[in-house]
C-alpha positions in Angstrom: -2.9 -115.6 -100.7 -6.1 -114.9 -98.8 -9.5 -116.0 -100.2 -10.4 -112.3 -100.7 -7.2 -111.7 -102.7 -7.9 -114.8 -104.8 -11.5 -113.6 -105.4 -10.2 -110.2 -106.5 -7.7 -111.8 -108.8 -10.4 -114.0 -110.3 -12.5 -110.9 -111.0 -9.6 -109.4 -112.9 -9.0 -112.7 -114.7 -12.7 -112.9 -115.7 -12.3 -109.8 -117.9 -9.4 -111.5 -119.9 -10.7 -115.0 -120.6 -9.6 -116.5 -123.9 -13.2 -116.8 -125.1 -16.6 -115.5 -124.0 -18.3 -118.1 -121.8 -21.8 -119.3 -122.9 -24.8 -117.7 -121.3 -25.4 -120.4 -118.7 -21.8 -120.0 -117.5 -22.1 -116.2 -117.5 -25.2 -116.5 -115.3 -23.3 -118.7 -112.9 -20.4 -116.2 -112.8 -22.8 -113.4 -112.1 -24.7 -115.4 -109.4 -21.6 -116.5 -107.6 -20.2 -112.9 -107.7 -23.5 -111.5 -106.3 -23.7 -114.2 -103.6 -20.1 -113.6 -102.6 -20.4 -109.8 -102.6 -24.0 -109.2 -101.3 -25.3 -112.4 -99.9 -28.7 -113.9 -100.6 -30.8 -112.4 -103.4 -32.8 -109.4 -102.4 -35.5 -107.3 -104.0 -38.3 -108.2 -106.3 -37.9 -110.8 -109.0 -38.0 -108.9 -112.3 -41.2 -109.1 -114.4 -41.8 -111.5 -117.2 -40.8 -108.9 -119.8 -37.3 -108.6 -118.4 -36.0 -112.0 -119.4 -32.3 -111.3 -118.8 -32.9 -109.7 -115.4 -35.2 -112.5 -114.4 -32.6 -115.2 -115.4 -29.9 -113.3 -113.5 -32.1 -113.0 -110.4 -33.1 -116.7 -110.5 -29.5 -117.8 -110.9 -28.5 -115.7 -107.9 -31.6 -116.8 -105.9 -30.7 -120.5 -106.5 -27.6 -119.9 -104.3 -29.6 -118.8 -101.3 -27.9 -119.9 -98.1 -24.4 -120.3 -99.7 -21.8 -118.6 -97.5 -19.8 -115.7 -98.9 -16.6 -117.8 -98.6 -18.1 -120.8 -100.4 -19.4 -118.5 -103.2 -16.0 -116.9 -103.5 -14.2 -120.3 -103.7 -16.7 -121.5 -106.3 -16.2 -118.3 -108.3 -12.4 -118.7 -108.2 -12.6 -122.3 -109.3 -15.0 -121.5 -112.1 -12.8 -118.7 -113.5 -9.7 -121.0 -113.2 -11.5 -123.6 -115.2 -12.3 -121.0 -118.0 -8.7 -119.7 -118.2 
């Protein structure tokens, strides 16, 4: 199975996890997905009043320079660990 196919399967699996991951894990899932799909973080960092948006942006920005394939593999591995 190709890396892309595994990534797509992990996305489907992420919607059916046995329990909701904690917020730090959810941030990591989000950041890896964005890095794999879009690449390095773009746009303005959300303002101080948008705590959730800011945390999501910072988690994504922390992956700067990670290749799409590396991010996909990390995403796949993380979802597998949560299943």
